[in-house]
N, C-alpha and C positions, 0 to 999 in steps of 0.2 A: 504493500500500500504506500502511496505517496500523497502527502497532504501539505500544501503550502498555504499558510494563512487560513487554515480551515476554521470555520466558525463553530462555537460550541452548541448553538441552538439555531432555530429558524426552520422555515419551510424546507422539507426534504424532497429533493428531486433526484431520482435515479435514472440514468440513461444507460440502456442496454445496447452495447455495440459501439465500437470506436472506429467505424469505417468513415466514409466521406460524410454521411449524414449525422451520425451520433457525435462525431468529433465537433462538427460545426455547431450543432445545437448546444452542446455543453459550453463551448467557448463563447458563443454569442450571448447565451443566457448568463454566464458568469460576469461578463462585462456589463450587461444591462442591469443586473441586480447586485452589483458590487457594494452598494450601500444599503441593501434591503435585508441582509441577514439570511439569504437563501443558501442552503447547503446542497451542493451538487456532487453526486458521485457518478463516475463513469466506469462501467464494467466492460472488460474485454478479455477474451481468452489469452491473447498474446500481448506482450509489451511493445510490439512493433506496429507502427502505423503502416498499413499496406496500401500502396498506390495501385489499386486494381486496374486502373486505366492503362497501366504499363505492364501488367502481368504477362502478356504475350512475349515481352522482351526477355523475361526470366526464362520462359520456356524455350527460347532460342539460344540460351546460354549466356545472356548478357547480365552484368552486375548492375543493380540499381542502388541508389542511396538508401541507407538504413536510417529510418526516422523513428526515434524512440518517442512513445506516447508521453512519457514523463517530461521529456524536453519540450514537447509542444504545449504541455499544460503548465509549465513552470511560471510561477507568479500569479496564477489565475485564481487560486483558492479552491480549485476543483480537486476532489479526492479521487485517485485512481485505484481501482481494485482489479488485480489481474486474476481472472478466473472465469469459469463458464457458467452462465445462468442456466440452471436446469429446471427450475419450477417457479411459477408465480402464484401466490395465494392472494387473489383480489379482495377477499373478505378481510383478511388481516393486513392487506397492503404490505406484502412481504415478498422478497425475492430470495431464493436459495441459490448460492453461488458455490459450485464445486471448485476446489483448488485454492480457495481463499482461506486465510487463517482467521480464527475468531478474533473480533466479533463480525468480521466482514463476510462470513459464510452465510449470514442472514441479514439482509438489508431491508429496512423499513422505509416506506416512502409515503408522502402525501400526493406526489405527482410522479408518474412513470412515463418515460419515453422509450418506446419499443423501436429500436433501430438495428435489428439483427440481420437485416439484409436477406440475401438469397444465396443459393449454391447451385452448381450444375446438377441437373436432374439425371443422375446416373441410374436411378431406379426405374426409368421408363422403358429401358430395353435390356433384355437378359444379357448378362455378362459385362455390361458397362461398368458396374460397380466393382467388379473383380479385376477387369483387364484394361480399363481405361484410366488415363491420368486426367486431371482437371487443372484449371487455373485458380481454384478456390483459395489457395494459400501459396506463399513462396516455397513452402516445403514440397508440395505436390508438383508445382511448376518446375522447381529445381531438380526433382527426381526425373521428370520427363527430359529435361535438358541433359542430365547426365547419361540417360539411356540413349538419346539421339547422338551424343558425342561418340559413344561406342559404335553406333550403327553407321555413322558417316564414313568411316574409313573403309567399310566393307560394302558400301552401296546399299544400305538397308532401306526398308520401305516404312514410311510414316503416314498415318491417316489422321486427318482432322475432321471430326464429325460435327457438322453444323455450318451452314453457309450464311449466317448472320454476320454482323460487323465484327464480332469477336473472332469468329472462325476465319474470316478473311484476313484479319490482322495477324492471327497466329500462323496461318498457312504461308503467307508472304514473308513474314519475319523468319520463320524456320527455313524456308527455301533459300532465302538470301544469306542467312548466317551459316547454313550447313549445305553447301552446294553438292556434296557427295550423296545426299539423301534423295530418294524418290518420294515426293510429297503428293498425296492425293487429298483433295478437299471433297467431302461427301455431303451433299445437300439435297433435301427434298424439293427445294425450289432453286431457281437460278440464284447464284451468289449475289448478295446485295439486292435482292428482289424488292426491297422497300424503297430503293432509290429510283430516280428518273432514268430514262433510257440512255442518255449520254454518260452519266456517272457509272451506270452498270456496264456499259461497253468499255469504259476506261478501266474498271476493275478487272474485267475479263482479259483485256490486253496485258495488264500488269501480271496476272496469274500466268498467262502464256509466256510472257517474257522471262519470268522466274522459273519456268519449267514445272509449274504445279498442274497436275492432272485434275480435271474437274469431273466428278460424277454427279451431275445435277439431275433432278427428277428421281432421285434414288433414296428410298427410305431404308434405314438400317434396321435389320431384323434381329441381329445378335452380334455381340462382340466376343470373338474367340481369342485364345492365347496368341495366335499368330496371324489372324485374319479378321476382317469384318464381313459378315454375311449380310447381303442385301435382300430386300423383300422379294425380289424376282428370282432368288435362288443363287445368283452369282456371288462369288467371294472376291474380296480385294485383299491382297497381301498386306499385312500390317504388323511389323515388328514392334511398333509402339503406336498407341492410339490416344489422341487427345480429344476429350469430349467437351464440346461447347454448345450442344444442342439442348435448349430448354433449361428452365430453372425451377427450383423448388424452394419453399421457405421453411424455416424450422417449425416444428409442431407446438412450440411452447405456448403460443397465444391460444390456439384451439384447445389445447389440454387444460388451459386455465379457465376456459369457459367464456372467453371473449367472443363476440359475434364476428365470424370470419366468413369469407367467401369460399367458393369451391376449391380454390387454390391454397387456402389456409391463411390468407392475408386478412389483417384486421380491417373491418368495415368502419369507415370514419365519416364524420360529418364535414361540413364545409370548412371548419377550422382545424381539421385533422384529429379531432377527439374521437375515441372509440364510441360508437353509438350505444353500446351496452355498458361501458364503464368509462364515463367522461373524464375521470381522473387520469386516464391513460391516453397518451397521444402516440400515433403510429406514423412513421415516416419512411421514405425510400421504398425499397422493394417489399418491406413488411406491411405496407398499407395498400388497401384498395381505394384509390383516389379517383373520383370522377369529376371531370370538367363538363361544361356544356357541350363541347365538341366530342366527348368520349372519355375513355379511361386512360389514365397515365400508365405507361409501361416503364419498367425499371431501367434507368440510366443515371449516371452521375448528373447529367444535365437537368433532369427533373428532380433527382433526390436531394441535392443540396438546397434548392429552393424550398422543399418541404421541411428541411431542417430549420431554415430561417423562419418559416411560418410557425413551427412548433415552439421555438424559443420566444417569438413575439406573442404568441397566444398565451403562453404561461405568464409572461410579464403583464399582459393586459388583465388576465384573471386575478393575479396577485394584487393588482392595483385597483380592482373593482371596475374596470372598464369593459365595455362590450367587445367581444372578439370580432375579428374581421374574417371574411371568407378568403380561402386560398385561391389565388389566380396564377395560372401558368400556361404558357404555350411554347412548343418546341420551335427551334430556330435553325438547327443544323444536324447533320449526321457526319461527324468527322471520322475518317478511316485512314490509318497509316497503311502503307503498302511496302513494308521494309523501312530502312532508315533513310532512303533517298527519294521516296515518292509517297504521295498521299492523294486522297480525293475528299473534298468537303461538299456534301450535298446540302444545299439550303432548302428549308422546309417551311410549310405553313404551320400554324399553331398545333394542328392535329397530327403533325409529323408526316404528312403526305408531301411528296417532293414538289418543289418549285422548278422552274426551268433552269435556274442558275446553279452552277457548281464550279468549284475551284480545284485545280490540279497542280502537280509539279512542286517546285520549291516553295512557292507561296503557300500551297496547301500543307507542306511539311511544317513550315513555321507556324501556321495557324493551328495545326494539330498539337504541336509541342506547347504552344501558349495555352491551349485549352487543357491539356493534360497536367500542366504544372500549376494552373491557377488555384486549385483548392488549397495547396500549402501556402500560397501567398495570402489568400483570404484568411486562413487560420492565424497566421502570424500577425496580420494587421488587426484581426478581431480581438486580440488580447488587449489592444490599446484604444480601439474605436469601433463604432458601429459601421460595419461594411456590408452593403447589400450584395447578395449573390443571386437575386432574382431579377434579372433584367428581361426575362422572357415571359412577360405576363399575357402575351397573346392578343393584345388589343381587343377589338370588339368581339372576337370569338370567345372570350372568357368572361365577358361582362354579364352574360345571362346566367341564371342559376342552373346547376346541373339537373338533369332529369333522370 
């Protein structure tokens, strides 16, 4: 546990998860309530802050900066508890934390922020949980990198399952970093199918240039120790499989009796409070958030604004002010294509593509700026109120959700 200037009493806020959303909620709330006697505890299984936007680079064997959570929280008054939240008792307003020493193994709260995020859904296809690697942690990504380093010398075969933005980034990064590998990207749809035609074509040319074989229109039926079996009965050699298809959320919220949707995400109101337990706020991938234009899907682009909303909602409630509804609209889909290329698809508020997109060196600089911006916001937030929600979607988000 690390506590700097911790207050002996006051309203207790527990934030579960120190990813992009939980970290920003805690920091913004600490600054905005620094004179109000609020006690904030941040819980996370690891002492390292993971830049998940860059996890594909770890999988390709690259080293990333090691950011310690305690360093990011220094001087804020936030208490950090390293451990895994395993149960929530909403009646007692208590969280059980495995791995934490007493008294931090049981944390009481007046307000709870659920920011545990999501993980790759390796349970959706037989064999994926046993034979596939994921980008869920630096450890898993690092083990994949170690395996591909062994395979590169012998011309081994690697599969990346999932043709979304994460899968594209991983496949191109691996192919560029390990030219001795045969890399196959397996996708049920065309890679980058959410993009406009021009950006999709650019992605396809980048995959071709880097020697990535694309199996599009192919659904994975099973992951085997040395191959991936497709639904049509064909098999693709796979000495190492990276799974990026689909996500799942922890069962903690559903097990606690919170109102959740079919995917286990907490159903929230317009201010991101649980509809069944209003003392609980859910943000990022853990929340089922609806805008007038539709439902938000999990990205850092949408998650960090939900974190800002959660902190500001708590402040308004503590000060007896009416809460304000959350507003957000997407603006872009940034995708790196190795270290020297990228494409940025600009979007409408509902994440459908506009005609405009950016490529090449300008797109690389844009993508790096986006990927590095959360840490800049965190450091500034220790000293001032910094807005991270520039994407309010204009007229598309002014109507109430339906």
